[in-house]
Structure formats: structure tokens, C-alpha cells
All heavy atoms as TSV, in Angstrom:
chain	resi	resn	atom	element	x	y	z
A	1	MET	N	N	-4.110	-15.568	12.292
A	1	MET	CA	C	-4.775	-15.043	11.118
A	1	MET	C	C	-4.022	-15.523	9.875
A	1	MET	O	O	-2.809	-15.449	9.800
A	1	MET	CB	C	-4.786	-13.519	11.171
A	1	MET	CG	C	-5.462	-12.899	9.985
A	1	MET	SD	S	-5.525	-11.095	10.029
A	1	MET	CE	C	-7.006	-10.887	10.968
A	2	LYS	N	N	-4.788	-16.005	8.904
A	2	LYS	CA	C	-4.182	-16.473	7.664
A	2	LYS	C	C	-3.791	-15.293	6.782
A	2	LYS	O	O	-4.405	-14.230	6.855
A	2	LYS	CB	C	-5.159	-17.358	6.903
A	2	LYS	CG	C	-5.449	-18.656	7.577
A	2	LYS	CD	C	-6.395	-19.485	6.738
A	2	LYS	CE	C	-6.673	-20.798	7.419
A	2	LYS	NZ	N	-7.593	-21.621	6.641
A	3	LYS	N	N	-2.795	-15.511	5.976
A	3	LYS	CA	C	-2.315	-14.451	5.097
A	3	LYS	C	C	-3.413	-13.957	4.148
A	3	LYS	O	O	-3.492	-12.773	3.837
A	3	LYS	CB	C	-1.121	-14.951	4.298
A	3	LYS	CG	C	-0.360	-13.867	3.604
A	3	LYS	CD	C	0.915	-14.400	3.050
A	3	LYS	CE	C	1.747	-13.261	2.470
A	3	LYS	NZ	N	3.049	-13.702	2.019
A	4	SER	N	N	-4.280	-14.858	3.723
A	4	SER	CA	C	-5.362	-14.477	2.821
A	4	SER	C	C	-6.428	-13.629	3.500
A	4	SER	O	O	-7.213	-12.964	2.839
A	4	SER	CB	C	-6.005	-15.721	2.215
A	4	SER	OG	O	-6.595	-16.519	3.211
A	5	GLU	N	N	-6.441	-13.618	4.828
A	5	GLU	CA	C	-7.427	-12.850	5.579
A	5	GLU	C	C	-6.947	-11.441	5.925
A	5	GLU	O	O	-7.691	-10.659	6.507
A	5	GLU	CB	C	-7.787	-13.591	6.869
A	5	GLU	CG	C	-8.446	-14.920	6.624
A	5	GLU	CD	C	-8.650	-15.713	7.904
A	5	GLU	OE1	O	-8.135	-15.298	8.966
A	5	GLU	OE2	O	-9.322	-16.745	7.840
A	6	LEU	N	N	-5.712	-11.131	5.596
A	6	LEU	CA	C	-5.171	-9.812	5.917
A	6	LEU	C	C	-5.847	-8.743	5.059
A	6	LEU	O	O	-6.221	-9.000	3.920
A	6	LEU	CB	C	-3.665	-9.791	5.666
A	6	LEU	CG	C	-2.829	-10.672	6.574
A	6	LEU	CD1	C	-1.386	-10.670	6.107
A	6	LEU	CD2	C	-2.921	-10.222	8.011
A	7	PRO	N	N	-5.970	-7.523	5.582
A	7	PRO	CA	C	-6.578	-6.459	4.787
A	7	PRO	C	C	-5.712	-6.105	3.585
A	7	PRO	O	O	-4.498	-6.302	3.599
A	7	PRO	CB	C	-6.647	-5.285	5.769
A	7	PRO	CG	C	-5.805	-5.635	6.910
A	7	PRO	CD	C	-5.588	-7.101	6.904
A	8	SER	N	N	-6.338	-5.576	2.567
A	8	SER	CA	C	-5.591	-5.195	1.371
A	8	SER	C	C	-6.101	-3.862	0.850
A	8	SER	O	O	-7.182	-3.395	1.203
A	8	SER	CB	C	-5.709	-6.260	0.300
A	8	SER	OG	O	-7.031	-6.385	-0.114
A	9	LYS	N	N	-5.297	-3.253	0.005
A	9	LYS	CA	C	-5.623	-1.975	-0.630
A	9	LYS	C	C	-5.163	-2.028	-2.079
A	9	LYS	O	O	-4.402	-2.906	-2.463
A	9	LYS	CB	C	-4.901	-0.822	0.065
A	9	LYS	CG	C	-5.375	-0.517	1.449
A	9	LYS	CD	C	-4.637	0.679	1.995
A	9	LYS	CE	C	-5.179	1.053	3.368
A	9	LYS	NZ	N	-4.500	2.245	3.895
A	10	ILE	N	N	-5.572	-1.029	-2.852
A	10	ILE	CA	C	-5.136	-0.885	-4.235
A	10	ILE	C	C	-4.133	0.264	-4.289
A	10	ILE	O	O	-4.420	1.362	-3.816
A	10	ILE	CB	C	-6.322	-0.582	-5.174
A	10	ILE	CG1	C	-7.410	-1.641	-5.030
A	10	ILE	CG2	C	-5.851	-0.439	-6.618
A	10	ILE	CD1	C	-7.017	-3.015	-5.491
A	11	CYS	N	N	-2.985	0.003	-4.867
A	11	CYS	CA	C	-1.945	1.027	-4.986
A	11	CYS	C	C	-2.422	2.149	-5.910
A	11	CYS	O	O	-3.013	1.890	-6.956
A	11	CYS	CB	C	-0.672	0.393	-5.536
A	11	CYS	SG	S	0.665	1.568	-5.779
A	12	LEU	N	N	-2.164	3.397	-5.529
A	12	LEU	CA	C	-2.613	4.549	-6.313
A	12	LEU	C	C	-1.814	4.739	-7.605
A	12	LEU	O	O	-2.282	5.403	-8.516
A	12	LEU	CB	C	-2.518	5.815	-5.466
A	12	LEU	CG	C	-3.417	5.861	-4.233
A	12	LEU	CD1	C	-3.166	7.142	-3.468
A	12	LEU	CD2	C	-4.869	5.715	-4.603
A	13	VAL	N	N	-0.644	4.150	-7.697
A	13	VAL	CA	C	0.199	4.323	-8.873
A	13	VAL	C	C	0.049	3.149	-9.845
A	13	VAL	O	O	-0.308	3.329	-10.995
A	13	VAL	CB	C	1.678	4.486	-8.468
A	13	VAL	CG1	C	2.572	4.528	-9.689
A	13	VAL	CG2	C	1.859	5.740	-7.628
A	14	CYS	N	N	0.310	1.946	-9.373
A	14	CYS	CA	C	0.292	0.781	-10.272
A	14	CYS	C	C	-1.083	0.110	-10.355
A	14	CYS	O	O	-1.295	-0.744	-11.189
A	14	CYS	CB	C	1.342	-0.231	-9.851
A	14	CYS	SG	S	1.030	-1.001	-8.252
A	15	LYS	N	N	-2.010	0.499	-9.493
A	15	LYS	CA	C	-3.391	-0.027	-9.490
A	15	LYS	C	C	-3.471	-1.522	-9.198
A	15	LYS	O	O	-4.442	-2.167	-9.551
A	15	LYS	CB	C	-4.113	0.264	-10.810
A	15	LYS	CG	C	-4.041	1.694	-11.265
A	15	LYS	CD	C	-4.762	2.615	-10.340
A	15	LYS	CE	C	-4.747	4.031	-10.883
A	15	LYS	NZ	N	-5.116	5.015	-9.922
A	16	LEU	N	N	-2.457	-2.077	-8.554
A	16	LEU	CA	C	-2.458	-3.486	-8.183
A	16	LEU	C	C	-2.747	-3.618	-6.688
A	16	LEU	O	O	-2.380	-2.746	-5.900
A	16	LEU	CB	C	-1.100	-4.124	-8.498
A	16	LEU	CG	C	-0.732	-4.197	-9.974
A	16	LEU	CD1	C	0.690	-4.709	-10.127
A	16	LEU	CD2	C	-1.701	-5.083	-10.724
A	17	PRO	N	N	-3.391	-4.709	-6.305
A	17	PRO	CA	C	-3.672	-4.911	-4.880
A	17	PRO	C	C	-2.418	-5.277	-4.098
A	17	PRO	O	O	-1.537	-5.953	-4.623
A	17	PRO	CB	C	-4.673	-6.064	-4.880
A	17	PRO	CG	C	-4.466	-6.775	-6.148
A	17	PRO	CD	C	-3.942	-5.776	-7.131
A	18	PHE	N	N	-2.349	-4.827	-2.866
A	18	PHE	CA	C	-1.270	-5.225	-1.971
A	18	PHE	C	C	-1.857	-5.472	-0.596
A	18	PHE	O	O	-2.884	-4.931	-0.234
A	18	PHE	CB	C	-0.140	-4.191	-1.928
A	18	PHE	CG	C	-0.533	-2.833	-1.410
A	18	PHE	CD1	C	-0.309	-2.491	-0.092
A	18	PHE	CD2	C	-1.115	-1.908	-2.251
A	18	PHE	CE1	C	-0.663	-1.242	0.391
A	18	PHE	CE2	C	-1.474	-0.651	-1.783
A	18	PHE	CZ	C	-1.240	-0.315	-0.466
A	19	SER	N	N	-1.180	-6.322	0.163
A	19	SER	CA	C	-1.692	-6.751	1.456
A	19	SER	C	C	-0.940	-6.087	2.598
A	19	SER	O	O	0.167	-5.583	2.444
A	19	SER	CB	C	-1.535	-8.264	1.604
A	19	SER	OG	O	-2.282	-8.919	0.641
A	20	TRP	N	N	-1.583	-6.153	3.742
A	20	TRP	CA	C	-1.031	-5.602	4.972
A	20	TRP	C	C	0.312	-6.259	5.284
A	20	TRP	O	O	0.496	-7.451	5.051
A	20	TRP	CB	C	-2.024	-5.893	6.089
A	20	TRP	CG	C	-1.631	-5.379	7.427
A	20	TRP	CD1	C	-1.920	-4.155	7.924
A	20	TRP	CD2	C	-0.914	-6.074	8.446
A	20	TRP	NE1	N	-1.422	-4.042	9.186
A	20	TRP	CE2	C	-0.792	-5.207	9.542
A	20	TRP	CE3	C	-0.358	-7.347	8.539
A	20	TRP	CZ2	C	-0.141	-5.573	10.703
A	20	TRP	CZ3	C	0.301	-7.711	9.699
A	20	TRP	CH2	C	0.395	-6.825	10.764
A	21	ARG	N	N	1.252	-5.465	5.780
A	21	ARG	CA	C	2.552	-5.982	6.195
A	21	ARG	C	C	2.805	-5.528	7.622
A	21	ARG	O	O	2.335	-4.478	8.043
A	21	ARG	CB	C	3.670	-5.449	5.300
A	21	ARG	CG	C	3.586	-5.934	3.895
A	21	ARG	CD	C	4.746	-5.400	3.104
A	21	ARG	NE	N	4.558	-5.721	1.694
A	21	ARG	CZ	C	5.259	-5.176	0.730
A	21	ARG	NH1	N	6.204	-4.306	1.006
A	21	ARG	NH2	N	5.032	-5.503	-0.516
A	22	LYS	N	N	3.564	-6.323	8.314
A	22	LYS	CA	C	3.838	-6.035	9.717
A	22	LYS	C	C	4.483	-4.667	9.901
A	22	LYS	O	O	4.192	-3.964	10.855
A	22	LYS	CB	C	4.728	-7.129	10.306
A	22	LYS	CG	C	4.896	-7.015	11.794
A	22	LYS	CD	C	5.659	-8.179	12.338
A	22	LYS	CE	C	5.780	-8.069	13.850
A	22	LYS	NZ	N	6.490	-9.208	14.410
A	23	LYS	N	N	5.332	-4.264	8.959
A	23	LYS	CA	C	6.004	-2.964	9.091
A	23	LYS	C	C	5.022	-1.801	9.005
A	23	LYS	O	O	5.346	-0.687	9.394
A	23	LYS	CB	C	7.115	-2.813	8.065
A	23	LYS	CG	C	6.645	-2.674	6.633
A	23	LYS	CD	C	7.839	-2.492	5.720
A	23	LYS	CE	C	7.409	-2.272	4.296
A	23	LYS	NZ	N	8.555	-2.079	3.414
A	24	TRP	N	N	3.812	-2.038	8.480
A	24	TRP	CA	C	2.806	-0.999	8.378
A	24	TRP	C	C	1.789	-1.069	9.507
A	24	TRP	O	O	0.746	-0.426	9.453
A	24	TRP	CB	C	2.060	-1.101	7.042
A	24	TRP	CG	C	2.895	-0.825	5.850
A	24	TRP	CD1	C	3.968	0.014	5.778
A	24	TRP	CD2	C	2.732	-1.372	4.540
A	24	TRP	NE1	N	4.476	0.019	4.503
A	24	TRP	CE2	C	3.742	-0.824	3.719
A	24	TRP	CE3	C	1.832	-2.273	3.979
A	24	TRP	CZ2	C	3.870	-1.134	2.382
A	24	TRP	CZ3	C	1.958	-2.585	2.649
A	24	TRP	CH2	C	2.969	-2.027	1.859
A	25	LYS	N	N	2.078	-1.823	10.530
A	25	LYS	CA	C	1.147	-2.077	11.621
A	25	LYS	C	C	0.563	-0.796	12.216
A	25	LYS	O	O	-0.630	-0.681	12.416
A	25	LYS	CB	C	1.862	-2.876	12.708
A	25	LYS	CG	C	0.998	-3.296	13.850
A	25	LYS	CD	C	1.806	-4.132	14.819
A	25	LYS	CE	C	0.970	-4.592	15.986
A	25	LYS	NZ	N	1.747	-5.440	16.903
A	26	LYS	N	N	1.413	0.198	12.468
A	26	LYS	CA	C	0.964	1.425	13.126
A	26	LYS	C	C	0.439	2.474	12.159
A	26	LYS	O	O	-0.187	3.437	12.572
A	26	LYS	CB	C	2.112	2.020	13.946
A	26	LYS	CG	C	2.512	1.149	15.098
A	26	LYS	CD	C	3.624	1.776	15.886
A	26	LYS	CE	C	4.014	0.852	17.031
A	26	LYS	NZ	N	5.152	1.376	17.790
A	27	GLU	N	N	0.717	2.334	10.863
A	27	GLU	CA	C	0.332	3.377	9.917
A	27	GLU	C	C	-0.477	2.849	8.724
A	27	GLU	O	O	-0.475	3.469	7.669
A	27	GLU	CB	C	1.588	4.090	9.429
A	27	GLU	CG	C	2.599	3.135	8.811
A	27	GLU	CD	C	3.932	3.799	8.503
A	27	GLU	OE1	O	4.103	4.977	8.805
A	27	GLU	OE2	O	4.793	3.102	7.953
A	28	TRP	N	N	-1.169	1.747	8.890
A	28	TRP	CA	C	-1.900	1.123	7.785
A	28	TRP	C	C	-2.904	2.079	7.155
A	28	TRP	O	O	-3.074	2.116	5.944
A	28	TRP	CB	C	-2.581	-0.151	8.264
A	28	TRP	CG	C	-3.427	-0.803	7.218
A	28	TRP	CD1	C	-4.776	-0.971	7.238
A	28	TRP	CD2	C	-2.990	-1.353	5.972
A	28	TRP	NE1	N	-5.195	-1.592	6.092
A	28	TRP	CE2	C	-4.115	-1.837	5.301
A	28	TRP	CE3	C	-1.743	-1.494	5.364
A	28	TRP	CZ2	C	-4.046	-2.452	4.045
A	28	TRP	CZ3	C	-1.675	-2.099	4.106
A	28	TRP	CH2	C	-2.808	-2.567	3.472
A	29	ASP	N	N	-3.554	2.918	7.945
A	29	ASP	CA	C	-4.543	3.853	7.393
A	29	ASP	C	C	-3.912	4.878	6.458
A	29	ASP	O	O	-4.577	5.396	5.570
A	29	ASP	CB	C	-5.267	4.576	8.522
A	29	ASP	CG	C	-6.167	3.627	9.287
A	29	ASP	OD1	O	-6.566	2.591	8.710
A	29	ASP	OD2	O	-6.464	3.917	10.454
A	30	ASP	N	N	-2.636	5.168	6.648
A	30	ASP	CA	C	-1.958	6.174	5.840
A	30	ASP	C	C	-1.212	5.591	4.646
A	30	ASP	O	O	-0.722	6.345	3.812
A	30	ASP	CB	C	-0.963	6.948	6.704
A	30	ASP	CG	C	-1.659	7.689	7.819
A	30	ASP	OD1	O	-2.806	8.135	7.619
A	30	ASP	OD2	O	-1.059	7.813	8.903
A	31	VAL	N	N	-1.112	4.288	4.561
A	31	VAL	CA	C	-0.385	3.651	3.460
A	31	VAL	C	C	-1.190	3.768	2.172
A	31	VAL	O	O	-2.363	3.432	2.138
A	31	VAL	CB	C	-0.104	2.158	3.773
A	31	VAL	CG1	C	0.541	1.480	2.579
A	31	VAL	CG2	C	0.773	2.028	4.994
A	32	LYS	N	N	-0.547	4.293	1.119
A	32	LYS	CA	C	-1.223	4.487	-0.164
A	32	LYS	C	C	-0.536	3.753	-1.312
A	32	LYS	O	O	-1.128	3.535	-2.348
A	32	LYS	CB	C	-1.277	5.974	-0.506
A	32	LYS	CG	C	-2.071	6.785	0.482
A	32	LYS	CD	C	-2.024	8.229	0.129
A	32	LYS	CE	C	-2.774	9.025	1.187
A	32	LYS	NZ	N	-2.685	10.456	0.934
A	33	TYR	N	N	0.748	3.429	-1.137
A	33	TYR	CA	C	1.535	2.857	-2.223
A	33	TYR	C	C	2.082	1.497	-1.818
A	33	TYR	O	O	2.454	1.286	-0.661
A	33	TYR	CB	C	2.677	3.796	-2.585
A	33	TYR	CG	C	2.195	5.212	-2.814
A	33	TYR	CD1	C	2.383	6.190	-1.853
A	33	TYR	CD2	C	1.517	5.546	-3.969
A	33	TYR	CE1	C	1.918	7.471	-2.047
A	33	TYR	CE2	C	1.044	6.822	-4.175
A	33	TYR	CZ	C	1.245	7.790	-3.205
A	33	TYR	OH	O	0.777	9.045	-3.403
A	34	CYS	N	N	2.188	0.595	-2.767
A	34	CYS	CA	C	2.615	-0.770	-2.461
A	34	CYS	C	C	4.116	-0.882	-2.244
A	34	CYS	O	O	4.585	-1.807	-1.597
A	34	CYS	CB	C	2.182	-1.712	-3.565
A	34	CYS	SG	S	2.935	-1.374	-5.155
A	35	SER	N	N	4.879	0.039	-2.790
A	35	SER	CA	C	6.333	-0.074	-2.701
A	35	SER	C	C	6.982	1.300	-2.711
A	35	SER	O	O	6.340	2.310	-3.010
A	35	SER	CB	C	6.869	-0.886	-3.880
A	35	SER	OG	O	6.625	-0.191	-5.077
A	36	GLU	N	N	8.259	1.293	-2.410
A	36	GLU	CA	C	9.027	2.542	-2.445
A	36	GLU	C	C	9.086	3.085	-3.876
A	36	GLU	O	O	9.021	4.291	-4.090
A	36	GLU	CB	C	10.436	2.277	-1.899
A	36	GLU	CG	C	11.292	3.505	-1.799
A	36	GLU	CD	C	10.775	4.518	-0.776
A	36	GLU	OE1	O	10.090	4.123	0.185
A	36	GLU	OE2	O	11.051	5.707	-0.958
A	37	LYS	N	N	9.179	2.193	-4.850
A	37	LYS	CA	C	9.209	2.608	-6.255
A	37	LYS	C	C	7.930	3.350	-6.640
A	37	LYS	O	O	7.979	4.409	-7.261
A	37	LYS	CB	C	9.388	1.383	-7.145
A	37	LYS	CG	C	9.443	1.704	-8.614
A	37	LYS	CD	C	9.556	0.441	-9.425
A	37	LYS	CE	C	9.450	0.757	-10.904
A	37	LYS	NZ	N	9.413	-0.437	-11.720
A	38	CYS	N	N	6.786	2.840	-6.248
A	38	CYS	CA	C	5.518	3.510	-6.550
A	38	CYS	C	C	5.421	4.843	-5.808
A	38	CYS	O	O	4.937	5.830	-6.353
A	38	CYS	CB	C	4.335	2.622	-6.171
A	38	CYS	SG	S	4.038	1.324	-7.373
A	39	ARG	N	N	5.883	4.884	-4.581
A	39	ARG	CA	C	5.838	6.127	-3.820
A	39	ARG	C	C	6.673	7.210	-4.503
A	39	ARG	O	O	6.275	8.362	-4.592
A	39	ARG	CB	C	6.330	5.917	-2.391
A	39	ARG	CG	C	6.086	7.105	-1.476
A	39	ARG	CD	C	6.666	6.905	-0.104
A	39	ARG	NE	N	8.110	6.900	-0.103
A	39	ARG	CZ	C	8.872	7.998	-0.174
A	39	ARG	NH1	N	8.315	9.169	-0.241
A	39	ARG	NH2	N	10.168	7.902	-0.183
A	40	ARG	N	N	7.845	6.830	-5.026
A	40	ARG	CA	C	8.710	7.795	-5.710
A	40	ARG	C	C	8.132	8.219	-7.055
A	40	ARG	O	O	8.378	9.323	-7.511
A	40	ARG	CB	C	10.098	7.208	-5.920
A	40	ARG	CG	C	10.963	7.287	-4.682
A	40	ARG	CD	C	12.377	6.848	-4.961
A	40	ARG	NE	N	12.466	5.414	-4.638
A	40	ARG	CZ	C	12.955	4.499	-5.448
A	40	ARG	NH1	N	13.421	4.828	-6.607
A	40	ARG	NH2	N	12.966	3.235	-5.096
A	41	ASN	N	N	7.367	7.350	-7.697
A	41	ASN	CA	C	6.806	7.648	-9.018
A	41	ASN	C	C	5.410	8.234	-8.970
A	41	ASN	O	O	4.761	8.349	-9.997
A	41	ASN	CB	C	6.788	6.379	-9.870
A	41	ASN	CG	C	8.179	5.934	-10.227
A	41	ASN	OD1	O	9.085	6.748	-10.359
A	41	ASN	ND2	N	8.363	4.644	-10.368
A	42	LYS	N	N	4.961	8.616	-7.801
A	42	LYS	CA	C	3.612	9.179	-7.695
A	42	LYS	C	C	3.525	10.488	-8.474
A	42	LYS	O	O	4.499	11.225	-8.626
A	42	LYS	CB	C	3.237	9.400	-6.243
A	42	LYS	CG	C	4.061	10.465	-5.560
A	42	LYS	CD	C	3.721	10.554	-4.102
A	42	LYS	CE	C	4.667	11.522	-3.409
A	42	LYS	NZ	N	4.482	11.559	-1.988
A	43	ILE	N	N	2.366	10.748	-8.970
A	43	ILE	CA	C	2.126	11.971	-9.729
A	43	ILE	C	C	1.759	13.067	-8.734
A	43	ILE	O	O	0.814	12.925	-7.973
A	43	ILE	CB	C	1.000	11.773	-10.753
A	43	ILE	CG1	C	1.405	10.691	-11.732
A	43	ILE	CG2	C	0.682	13.081	-11.448
A	43	ILE	CD1	C	0.279	10.251	-12.635
A	44	ILE	N	N	2.525	14.112	-8.789
A	44	ILE	CA	C	2.273	15.231	-7.874
A	44	ILE	C	C	1.328	16.209	-8.568
A	44	ILE	O	O	1.675	16.814	-9.572
A	44	ILE	CB	C	3.586	15.924	-7.478
A	44	ILE	CG1	C	4.503	14.924	-6.771
A	44	ILE	CG2	C	3.308	17.121	-6.596
A	44	ILE	CD1	C	5.902	15.443	-6.510
A	45	SER	N	N	0.146	16.345	-8.037
A	45	SER	CA	C	-0.826	17.271	-8.615
A	45	SER	C	C	-0.695	18.630	-7.945
A	45	SER	O	O	-0.499	18.736	-6.750
A	45	SER	CB	C	-2.236	16.732	-8.447
A	45	SER	OG	O	-2.506	16.582	-7.085
A	46	LYS	N	N	-0.788	19.646	-8.744
A	46	LYS	CA	C	-0.667	21.018	-8.211
A	46	LYS	C	C	-1.948	21.777	-8.416
A	46	LYS	O	O	-2.716	21.560	-9.246
A	46	LYS	CB	C	0.474	21.743	-8.907
A	46	LYS	CG	C	1.804	21.148	-8.569
A	46	LYS	CD	C	2.940	21.923	-9.224
A	46	LYS	CE	C	4.265	21.284	-8.867
A	46	LYS	NZ	N	5.390	21.985	-9.496
């Protein structure tokens, strides 16, 4: 599979697209943020 054919999502924090990575193989459906920095900077709604 070519890198351009990999699935992608839009990060909830930075709104930029990111592509599937091997480390997310088992949890791709649950991935919401492109990086650890975005995950830490997420807005917590109450």
C-alpha cells in the first residue's frame, strides 16, 4: 500500500490532516489528535 493511500483524519485541535501510522494500528478508530502536543492542548469541555 502506498503512503498516499493510507487513511487520514483531521486533528480536533489543530484542524490539520494526519495519516495513519503503524503505532496506531490497533486503535485507529480511537485516534483523535495528530500528536502528543495536540492531545495535551485539547480543550476540556464540562
